[in-house]
RODO-2510 file (C-alpha; in nm, 4 decimals, decimal comma):
residues 264
     n   res          X          Y          Z
     1     m   -24,5054     0,3344    -3,6048
     2     k   -24,1685     0,1904    -3,6888
     3     r   -24,1307     0,4651    -3,9477
     4     f   -24,2279     0,7275    -3,6987
     5     l   -23,9897     0,5950    -3,4470
     6     a   -23,7002     0,5854    -3,7065
     7     g   -23,7787     0,9375    -3,7807
     8     l   -23,7790     1,0553    -3,4333
     9     a   -23,4512     0,8859    -3,3745
    10     s   -23,2926     1,0661    -3,6675
    11     a   -23,4164     1,3937    -3,5578
    12     c   -23,2950     1,3473    -3,2025
    13     a   -22,9463     1,2412    -3,3340
    14     a   -22,9454     1,5470    -3,5535
    15     t   -23,0316     1,7758    -3,2627
    16     l   -22,7468     1,6207    -3,0460
    17     v   -22,4987     1,7004    -3,3288
    18     i   -22,6097     2,0568    -3,3508
    19     a   -22,6156     2,0992    -2,9650
    20     t   -22,2678     1,9497    -2,9087
    21     p   -22,0155     2,2272    -2,9045
    22     a   -21,7379     2,2199    -3,1572
    23     a   -21,4027     2,1023    -3,0277
    24     q   -21,2177     2,4021    -2,9325
    25     a   -20,8561     2,4675    -3,0792
    26     a   -20,5728     2,4457    -2,8351
    27     p   -20,4600     2,7767    -2,7203
    28     i   -20,1548     2,9408    -2,9296
    29     d   -19,8337     2,9197    -2,7517
    30     p   -19,7003     3,2669    -2,7236
    31     v   -19,3418     3,1504    -2,7387
    32     k   -19,3906     2,9760    -3,0690
    33     a   -19,5913     3,2718    -3,2059
    34     l   -19,3106     3,4924    -3,1196
    35     g   -19,0611     3,2854    -3,3003
    36     k   -19,2724     3,2959    -3,6139
    37     q   -19,2261     3,6591    -3,5969
    38     y   -18,8537     3,6667    -3,6357
    39     v   -18,8368     3,7459    -4,0103
    40     p   -18,5585     3,9795    -4,1346
    41     g   -18,6932     4,3173    -4,2548
    42     h   -19,0091     4,2913    -4,0321
    43     g   -19,0686     4,3998    -3,6728
    44     v   -19,2945     4,5546    -3,4299
    45     r   -19,3679     4,9068    -3,2943
    46     f   -19,4264     5,0042    -2,9229
    47     t   -19,5178     5,2781    -2,6921
    48     e   -19,4121     5,2995    -2,3301
    49     t   -19,4507     5,5004    -2,0179
    50     a   -19,2291     5,4678    -1,7103
    51     r   -19,2477     5,6262    -1,3675
    52     t   -18,9981     5,5988    -1,0853
    53     t   -19,0622     5,7418    -0,7455
    54     v   -18,8470     5,7719    -0,4365
    55     n   -19,0398     5,8075    -0,1076
    56     g   -19,3527     5,8947    -0,3054
    57     k   -19,1815     6,1776    -0,4988
    58     t   -19,1604     6,1391    -0,8690
    59     m   -18,8057     6,1178    -0,9887
    60     a   -18,8568     6,0231    -1,3495
    61     n   -19,1655     6,0055    -1,5782
    62     e   -19,0886     5,9073    -1,9290
    63     k   -19,2710     5,8454    -2,2457
    64     s   -19,1160     5,6427    -2,5195
    65     s   -19,2044     5,5193    -2,8686
    66     g   -19,0042     5,3274    -3,1136
    67     r   -18,9718     5,0212    -3,3416
    68     l   -18,7893     4,6954    -3,3198
    69     a   -18,6323     4,5078    -3,6237
    70     f   -18,6219     4,1305    -3,6052
    71     g   -18,3604     3,8989    -3,7608
    72     k   -18,3984     3,5004    -3,7800
    73     s   -18,3487     3,4673    -3,4163
    74     g   -18,4598     3,7890    -3,2348
    75     v   -18,4394     4,1707    -3,2056
    76     v   -18,1395     4,2783    -3,4205
    77     a   -18,1957     4,6588    -3,4161
    78     l   -18,4104     4,9186    -3,2582
    79     d   -18,4832     5,2831    -3,2765
    80     v   -18,6287     5,4646    -2,9710
    81     s   -18,7376     5,8200    -2,8854
    82     t   -18,7875     5,9254    -2,5347
    83     k   -18,9443     6,2378    -2,3645
    84     n   -18,8087     6,3044    -2,0212
    85     r   -18,9566     6,5052    -1,7528
    86     r   -18,6419     6,5052    -1,5294
    87     s   -18,3106     6,6694    -1,6421
    88     t   -18,1435     6,4038    -1,4336
    89     s   -18,2664     6,1106    -1,6316
    90     l   -18,0032     5,8673    -1,7813
    91     s   -18,2270     5,7879    -2,0665
    92     p   -18,1235     5,9552    -2,4113
    93     d   -18,3677     6,1552    -2,6128
    94     r   -18,2971     5,9106    -2,8896
    95     l   -18,1324     5,5681    -2,9132
    96     i   -18,0550     5,3574    -3,2225
    97     s   -17,9021     5,0200    -3,1810
    98     v   -17,7791     4,8363    -3,4907
    99     g   -17,4855     4,6485    -3,6153
   100     g   -17,3599     4,5694    -3,2652
   101     h   -17,3422     4,9310    -3,1721
   102     t   -17,5655     5,1789    -2,9855
   103     y   -17,5875     5,5466    -3,0893
   104     v   -17,7493     5,7908    -2,8337
   105     q   -17,8177     6,1610    -2,8380
   106     g   -17,9849     6,4332    -2,6215
   107     g   -17,9850     6,4828    -2,2386
   108     i   -17,6635     6,4065    -2,0489
   109     y   -17,5195     6,2391    -2,3760
   110     g   -17,5036     6,5738    -2,5602
   111     k   -17,2731     6,7616    -2,3238
   112     d   -16,9386     6,8721    -2,4334
   113     l   -16,9297     6,6902    -2,7618
   114     p   -16,6690     6,7726    -3,0278
   115     e   -16,7913     7,0253    -3,2736
   116     g   -17,0253     6,8832    -3,5437
   117     k   -17,1020     6,5703    -3,3454
   118     k   -17,4593     6,4983    -3,2350
   119     w   -17,4354     6,1296    -3,1352
   120     v   -17,2345     5,9254    -2,8976
   121     r   -17,1506     5,5583    -3,0085
   122     y   -17,1170     5,2669    -2,7653
   123     s   -16,9527     4,9408    -2,8611
   124     d   -17,2283     4,7157    -2,7371
   125     a   -17,6084     4,6999    -2,7716
   126     p   -17,8683     4,7048    -2,4843
   127     t   -17,9602     4,3543    -2,3662
   128     g   -18,3300     4,4519    -2,3374
   129     a   -18,5681     4,5609    -2,6007
   130     t   -18,6567     4,8862    -2,4368
   131     m   -18,4776     5,1244    -2,1886
   132     n   -18,7319     5,0903    -1,8986
   133     q   -18,8611     4,7302    -1,8906
   134     p   -18,6716     4,5139    -1,6348
   135     v   -18,7858     4,1927    -1,8355
   136     d   -18,7238     4,1375    -2,2044
   137     v   -19,0344     3,9574    -2,3691
   138     f   -18,8434     3,9269    -2,6881
   139     e   -18,6126     3,6587    -2,5225
   140     p   -18,8011     3,3374    -2,5517
   141     k   -18,6754     3,1867    -2,2259
   142     v   -18,7831     3,5105    -2,0266
   143     l   -19,1280     3,4963    -2,2077
   144     r   -19,1598     3,1313    -2,1112
   145     l   -19,0725     3,2195    -1,7647
   146     l   -19,3557     3,4875    -1,7439
   147     l   -19,6050     3,2297    -1,8745
   148     t   -19,5128     2,9474    -1,6350
   149     k   -19,4762     3,1537    -1,3298
   150     a   -19,8069     3,3318    -1,3887
   151     k   -20,0757     3,2781    -1,1146
   152     s   -20,3610     3,3652    -1,3607
   153     s   -20,4113     3,3739    -1,7296
   154     k   -20,7604     3,5095    -1,7228
   155     g   -20,8770     3,6877    -2,0468
   156     g   -20,5495     3,6324    -2,2103
   157     t   -20,3604     3,8348    -1,9497
   158     y   -20,0883     3,6542    -1,7516
   159     t   -20,0266     3,7961    -1,4014
   160     g   -19,7698     3,6873    -1,1448
   161     e   -19,4397     3,7792    -0,9886
   162     i   -19,0745     3,6882    -1,0504
   163     s   -18,7434     3,7551    -0,8900
   164     y   -18,4175     3,8627    -1,0372
   165     k   -18,2917     3,5362    -0,9469
   166     d   -18,5452     3,3695    -1,1702
   167     i   -18,4656     3,5999    -1,4547
   168     a   -18,0968     3,5221    -1,4234
   169     k   -18,1570     3,1617    -1,4229
   170     a   -18,3481     3,1852    -1,7505
   171     y   -18,0315     3,3240    -1,9086
   172     g   -17,8311     3,0400    -1,7730
   173     s   -17,6730     3,2608    -1,4940
   174     k   -17,6631     3,2548    -1,1266
   175     l   -17,7474     3,5754    -0,9222
   176     t   -17,7000     3,6005    -0,5552
   177     g   -17,7148     3,8786    -0,2810
   178     p   -17,9962     4,1340    -0,2222
   179     v   -18,0535     4,2093    -0,5841
   180     s   -18,1508     3,8373    -0,6488
   181     k   -18,4406     3,8595    -0,4087
   182     i   -18,6051     4,1641    -0,5550
   183     k   -18,9572     4,0881    -0,7018
   184     v   -19,1056     4,2159    -1,0238
   185     s   -19,4753     4,1913    -1,0571
   186     y   -19,6206     4,1686    -1,4166
   187     a   -19,9162     4,1600    -1,6209
   188     l   -19,8597     4,0299    -1,9712
   189     g   -20,1378     4,0496    -2,2329
   190     v   -20,1516     3,8354    -2,5516
   191     n   -20,3964     3,8582    -2,8426
   192     g   -20,5758     3,5754    -3,0126
   193     k   -20,2719     3,5028    -3,2231
   194     g   -20,0541     3,4579    -2,9074
   195     l   -19,8728     3,7694    -2,9698
   196     v   -19,7782     4,0122    -2,6827
   197     t   -19,9805     4,3427    -2,6930
   198     r   -19,9088     4,4738    -2,3360
   199     l   -19,6552     4,4373    -2,0684
   200     r   -19,6919     4,6159    -1,7234
   201     t   -19,4293     4,5631    -1,4610
   202     s   -19,3570     4,7057    -1,1198
   203     w   -19,0730     4,6743    -0,8692
   204     t   -18,9746     4,8145    -0,5417
   205     l   -18,6378     4,8702    -0,3813
   206     d   -18,6559     4,9221    -0,0004
   207     f   -18,3346     5,0852     0,1342
   208     g   -18,4713     5,1241     0,4757
   209     v   -18,3942     5,4372     0,6340
   210     l   -18,2648     5,5568     0,2964
   211     g   -18,6038     5,5333     0,1583
   212     k   -18,8041     5,3266    -0,0953
   213     t   -18,7831     5,3412    -0,4701
   214     v   -19,0777     5,2177    -0,6875
   215     g   -19,0709     5,1846    -1,0633
   216     v   -19,3720     5,1138    -1,2838
   217     t   -19,3484     5,0544    -1,6624
   218     e   -19,6128     4,9788    -1,9129
   219     t   -19,5449     4,9002    -2,2783
   220     r   -19,7917     4,8343    -2,5585
   221     y   -19,6897     4,6553    -2,8842
   222     t   -19,8612     4,7048    -3,2189
   223     g   -19,7912     4,6366    -3,5794
   224     w   -19,6483     4,3010    -3,5510
   225     g   -19,5017     4,1801    -3,8862
   226     s   -19,4796     4,5231    -4,0256
   227     r   -19,1704     4,6222    -4,2241
   228     v   -18,8901     4,7847    -4,0163
   229     s   -18,5604     4,9326    -4,1254
   230     v   -18,3155     5,0869    -3,8812
   231     k   -18,0031     5,2558    -4,0005
   232     a   -17,7095     5,3911    -3,8103
   233     p   -17,6453     5,7685    -3,8040
   234     a   -17,3946     5,9023    -4,0585
   235     e   -17,0363     5,8507    -3,9462
   236     s   -16,9565     6,2161    -3,9559
   237     t   -17,2194     6,2840    -3,6893
   238     w   -17,0966     6,0528    -3,4043
   239     v   -16,8152     6,0138    -3,1760
   240     d   -16,7081     5,6948    -2,9990
   241     a   -16,7652     5,7000    -2,6161
   242     n   -16,4042     5,5693    -2,5769
   243     d   -16,2720     5,8771    -2,7487
   244     l   -16,4273     6,1254    -2,5229
   245     g   -16,1771     6,1084    -2,2442
   246     e   -16,1952     6,0665    -1,8584
   247     d   -16,2983     6,4223    -1,8085
   248     s   -16,6121     6,3825    -2,0194
   249     a   -16,9583     6,4265    -1,8500
   250     v   -17,0995     6,1691    -2,0810
   251     p   -17,1500     5,8218    -1,9089
   252     e   -16,9133     5,5484    -1,9826
   253     e   -17,1912     5,3191    -2,0495
   254     i   -17,5628     5,3095    -2,1014
   255     p   -17,7964     5,1710    -1,8206
   256     q   -17,9711     4,8582    -1,9570
   257     s   -18,2905     4,9629    -1,7901
   258     a   -18,4365     5,2119    -1,5356
   259     f   -18,3968     4,9394    -1,2653
   260     d   -18,0167     4,9258    -1,3045
   261     v   -17,9903     5,2918    -1,2147
   262     y   -18,1107     5,2109    -0,8670
   263     a   -18,0240     4,8448    -0,8118
   264     y   -17,6467     4,8672    -0,7788
***
């Protein structure tokens, strides 16, 4: 009997061990996962759609694709191609940012250029990683903001709403006035490795009797860690924006995002 009871106790103990679920690993921090991707010579690719409407009428409907190159602390270069469905769009057909300069071509940036020139060079680089996203998920402080402000993280998708005042604060700046109150709704998707795979944002600017502008942008990120190399166009093919003169139809600067076109 004692031997039977001892055997039964052992069997029950083994059953309990098998039935007890294994301790689950702590979820990966997307900000830390992002930091590990910052390896020179590597980067990520993306595709993006952006639609802007004014009083329900489509004013811009763009599709972009490109690649971002990383350095030790973030994005150091990007190469973006955009297809525009409105001739009035301020987005160039092609944008290359590298070495502290940005080179653009096509659309309004290709008007009345000197003979033999195909690109316009600007002396600064865009602050965001793409032309149409109002938030930059490659800035760790902004990514952390999206995570902490999220009202839900179901299924690895963080959804919430932030203001431009919140975004400015993440950069250590203070923003006041009507623009600071504008809300950006977002859905941020991450995979099992904590890496961002999708970002959908939307914002609304209500000008009262002047109408309402709505922007929706969705970006998908693939190929994290792939080798990426971005090079500037040959010097013989570009002209500096400062050398075009006051009468040039080419913009004096590049909008940092689609939001900037309507916000100021």
